[in-house]
N, C-alpha and C positions, 0 to 999 in steps of 0.2 A: 788616816790610812792612805798609803801611796796610790796614785792613779796608775803609775807605771814604775817599772824597775829596770835597771841595767846592771851588767856585771862589771865590776872593777877589780882586776887582779892586783894583789899587793906586791907582786914582783918577787916572791919567794916561794920555794918549794919545800914542803914539810909534811910530816905525818898528819893524819886526820885529827887526832886529839890535840896535837900542838897547834894545828891550824884553827881549831875551835877556840883554843885559849887565846890565840892572837886576835882573832876576829872579835871575841868578847872584850879584849883589852881595848880595841879600837872603838868599842861601842856600836858595832855594826851587826848586820844580819848575814849569816852564812848563806851562800847561794844554794837554793833548793834544786833537787833533781828536775822539777818542772821548769824552772828558769833555764837550766842547762839545756833541757829538751827544746825549749822555745828557740834558743840560739842555734843549736846543732841541727835540728830537724825542721821545726815548724816555720822557721824563717825562710826556708827554701821555697821559692815560688811554686814549685811542683807539689808541695805538701800542704797547701791550704791556707797559708797566711798571705795577706796581700803583698804583691810583688814589690811594693815600694819599701818594704822592710829590708829587702836584699838578703844576701846570704850572710847573716850577722856573724856566724862562726868564723868566717874568713878574716874578719877584723881582729879576732883573738886567736888566730891560728897558733902563734908561739905558745900561748897558754894552754891550748887544747891538744896540741899535737902529741905531747908526751903524757897527757892525762891530767885530770883535775878532780878534786874531791867535791862531793855534794854534802849537804847538811845531814841527810838521812842515812840510816843503816838498813841492811836486810839481815834477818835471821832466818835460817832454814834448817830443817832436819836432814839426815841422810836421804839420798834419793829414794823415792817410793816408800818412805817411812813417815812416822809422825814424831813430834816432840815427846820426850819422856815426861810423864806426869809425876816423876819421883825425884827429879834433879834439875838443876839449872841447865840452861842451854850454854854449853861451853864449847868454843870453837875447837875443832879437832886438831888444829895446827897452831903452834905458837907464832907470835909475830917475830920480827927481826931481832927484837931484844929478848926473846925467849919467854914472853908473857902470853898467857891465855886470855882471850876476850870472852866475857861472860854476860849473858842476859839472865838475870835471876828468874827462878821459876814463878815467883809471884806476879810477874808481868806477862807471862805466857797465857793467852786466852785458852779457855777450855776447848774451843773448837779446834785449836791447833794440836791438842793432845788427842782428841777423838778422831780426827781425820788425817789421812795421809796427804802429802804434797801440799801442806799449808805453809805459806811463806808469811813472814811478819815484816811490815814496814815500820821501822822504829824511828820515832822523832825524839832525839836525845834531849835530856834536861841536865843531867849531871854525869860526869865521867870520873869515876873513882879509881885511882891508880895505886897499886902496890908493886912490890918488886916482882911478884909472880903473876898477878892478874890485873886486868882492866875491866871494871864492872860498869855496865851501862845502866843508868837509871833513866827511863824514858819519861817524856812529858805526855806521850801518847803512842799507842800501838794499834795498827790496822792490819788485819789479816786478809789474805786472799788465797784461794785455792787455785792450784796451777797444775794442769796436765800437759807436759811438754809435747809438742808436735814433732820435734826432732831433737836428736842428741848427737853430739860430736865430741870426741875426746879432746881434752884441752889441758895445756900445761897449767897447773894450779895457781901459780903466782905470776902469770904473764898478762900484760895488757893486750898484746896483739899477736901472740905467738900461736894462735889457734888455727890459722889457715894451713892446710896441707900438713897437719900434725902427723909425725911418724914416731915410731918407737926409737929410732936412731937419734932423732933431734931433740926430743922432749921426753920428760917423764910424764907419761900419759896416765891421767887419773881416771879410773874405771867409771866412777859414777859422778865425775865432774863433767862439765860440758856446756854447750850453748843451747838454750831452750828458746824457741821462737813462739810468738803469739801476737794476737791483736792488741794494740796498745789501748789502755784505759785513759781517757782524756784528762781525768782529774789527778791521777798520780803518775802518769806516763811510764807505766810498767806493763809488761805483757800479762794480762789477767784473763785471757780467753784462749782456749785451745784451738781456735779457728786456724787451720793451716794455710789459709789463703793470705799469707803475709809476706811471701817471698817467692823468688824464682831460682831454680837451679841453673847456673851458668858455668860451663867449663869445670864442673865438679865442685863449685863453691856455691853456698847458699846466700843469696843476696836479699837482705831485708828491704821491704818496700816502705813507703811513707806510712802506711797504716799498721805496720808491725814493728816490734822491737825484739831484740835478742837479749836474753839475760844470761850472763856468764857467771857460773858458780864453780866452787871447788867441790871436792868430795867430802863426805862426812857431814858433821854439823858445821854450819857457818854462822859467825857473828861478825859481819864485815860491813864497812861503810860502802856507800855507792860511789863509784868513780865513772866519769865520762871522758871520752876521747874523740878527737876528730880523725887522727891517724893520717896516713899518706893519702893525699888527694881527697880527704874527707870520707874515706871508706869505712870508718868505724863509728860514724855519728849516731847510728841507730842501735848501738849496743849499750847495755847497762852492765857495768862490771861490778860484781859482788864476790870477787875471788882474790883480791889483793891483800897482803898483810897490811893492817891499818897504819903501821908506821912507815910505809913506803913514802918517800918524798915525792909528792905531786903538787900541782898548782893549787893555790888557795886564793879565793876572791870573796868579796862581799857584794851584797845586792844593794845598790844605791837607789833610794826612793826619789822619784821625780814627779813633779806636777805635769799636767797635760801640756802646758805651754813651754816645757823645757825639753821635750823629747826630740826636737829638731836637730839636736847636736849629735845624734847617733842612734843606734838601735835601742829600743826599749819595748818592754812587754808588760801586760797586766800582771800584777802579783798573783801568785797561786793561793796565798793565804793558807797553805796546807797545814802549817804549824798551828795557826790559830784554830782552824777547823778541827784538827785532830785532838785538841786539848779542851774542847768545849762540847756542849750537848749536840752540836752539829756533826760530831764524829759518828753518832748513830746513823744519821742519814747517809753519810759517806760510806760507812760500813755496809749498809744495805745495798748501795749502788755497786760496791765491789762484789757482794754476794751474787747479785743478779748477773754480773758480767763474767764471773769466774766459772771454772769447770765444776761439774757436779762433784760433791764430796765423795771420797773413797773411805768408808769407815775402817777403823783398825779392827781386825778380827781378834776377839778375845781368846 
């Protein structure tokens, strides 16, 4: 097991599924959302990692500025609803090639059907592609309940077009938006409705070190996670789950390093989230997410 990991971009931009295929061909490990978060947020001396790490994201700014894919996906129901217990979770919008992305019903936990506002963190194992659909078969699925503490209209397929969104400039999606909450340290997603995670400045909500913003689209979403630094690093604390999965973004692998090899540049402890989510330890992580998340809102019969 690696002592440390660092991000190595492959120098190409491609869709999420094609990126997974390329990283697999290279015999490497796709970069996790946790490792992205270490680079983008936790390496900032103000946010809790020793300052000798520096601002690691600046070294990869060309890779991060226009967005980069993470290994994991998020699946979510329409806002303030639950997943259907009678059908697969099928994304409400096609990708750029006209295909619908699907998480089969057999992988959706019962709790996500019984409770509103339950999001699923999907660790992919197999990506099955047809002319009309892309079906995700997970290695593991973790659920977290999420009660947004603020909502803001957002262009559904945009990385950074959500500031000062107006009807004139964007197609505003009614139940899409940016949801803020306290970050969970193991998955680096906002899993707590605690609103003390940002400050309102000049009409814009700024996320602090202890918070993350989750950007979703409307309807049902089955979308990969993307991260971005943006102009001057202003997008580093946002998790994007609103982009068509075949959008060409940065792709990279996680290089494993021994402790005596980390002097060459930024490196961070591996999250091992994929391993945890696919073993008996997943039950312990799920319990931790349950404790951190919002109280469940049962679906009324």
